[in-house]
C-alpha positions in Angstrom: 14.0 15.3 14.0 14.3 12.7 16.7 11.0 11.1 15.6 12.2 10.5 12.0 14.0 7.1 12.6 10.9 5.8 14.4 8.6 7.0 11.6 10.9 5.3 9.0 10.9 2.1 11.0 7.1 2.0 11.2 6.8 2.7 7.5 9.3 -0.1 6.7 7.4 -2.5 8.9 4.1 -1.6 7.2 5.5 -1.9 3.7 7.1 -5.3 4.6 3.8 -6.6 6.2 1.7 -5.4 3.3 4.3 -6.8 0.8 4.2 -10.3 2.4 0.4 -10.2 2.7 0.0 -9.2 -1.0 2.6 -11.6 -2.3 5.3 -9.1 -3.2 7.9 -11.0 -1.1 8.3 -14.6 -0.2 10.8 -16.5 2.0 11.8 -20.0 1.4 14.2 -22.3 3.2 16.1 -25.4 2.0 17.9 -27.7 4.5 21.3 -29.0 3.5 21.2 -32.5 2.1 24.3 -33.6 3.9 24.8 -33.6 7.7 26.5 -30.5 8.9 25.4 -28.2 6.1 23.6 -25.0 7.0 20.1 -24.4 5.9 19.7 -21.9 3.1 17.1 -19.0 3.3 16.1 -17.1 0.2 14.0 -14.0 -0.3 12.1 -13.6 -3.5 10.6 -10.3 -4.7 7.8 -10.3 -7.3 8.2 -6.8 -8.7 5.5 -7.4 -11.4 3.0 -8.1 -8.7 4.0 -5.0 -6.7 3.8 -2.8 -9.8 0.4 -4.2 -10.6 -0.9 -3.5 -7.1 0.6 0.1 -7.2 -1.2 0.8 -10.5 -4.5 -0.6 -9.1 -4.0 1.6 -6.0 -3.4 4.7 -8.1 -6.5 4.0 -10.2 -8.7 3.5 -7.1 -7.3 6.6 -5.5 -8.1 8.7 -8.6 -11.6 7.2 -8.7 -12.3 8.0 -5.0 -10.8 11.5 -5.4 -13.1 12.2 -8.4 -16.1 10.9 -6.4 -15.2 13.0 -3.4 -14.9 16.1 -5.7 -18.2 15.5 -7.3 -19.8 15.1 -3.8 -18.3 18.4 -2.7 -19.5 20.2 -5.8 -23.0 18.7 -5.2 -23.0 19.9 -1.6 -21.8 23.3 -2.7 -24.6 23.6 -5.2 -27.1 22.6 -2.6 -25.8 25.2 -0.2 -26.0 27.9 -2.9 -29.6 26.9 -3.6 -30.5 27.0 0.1 -29.0 30.4 0.5 -30.9 31.7 -2.6 -34.2 30.5 -1.1 -33.5 32.3 2.2 
């Protein structure tokens, strides 16, 4: 239970890093036009881009899972044939 906050922090950092890399988040600054104004920082989230990437990831995961299952079945069939020959 004591490792949970650390795991959540690492997960948050990974999602943030991937999000900035993939363009889900962007940060922009704007300096005040007059002297003495504080600079403004804004965070923009592109939820459409994130949803698109999640769907692409799901499709690729399904494809890889199907390929792996086909490979396992192929190896199982080869093993059965080998055992029949012996």
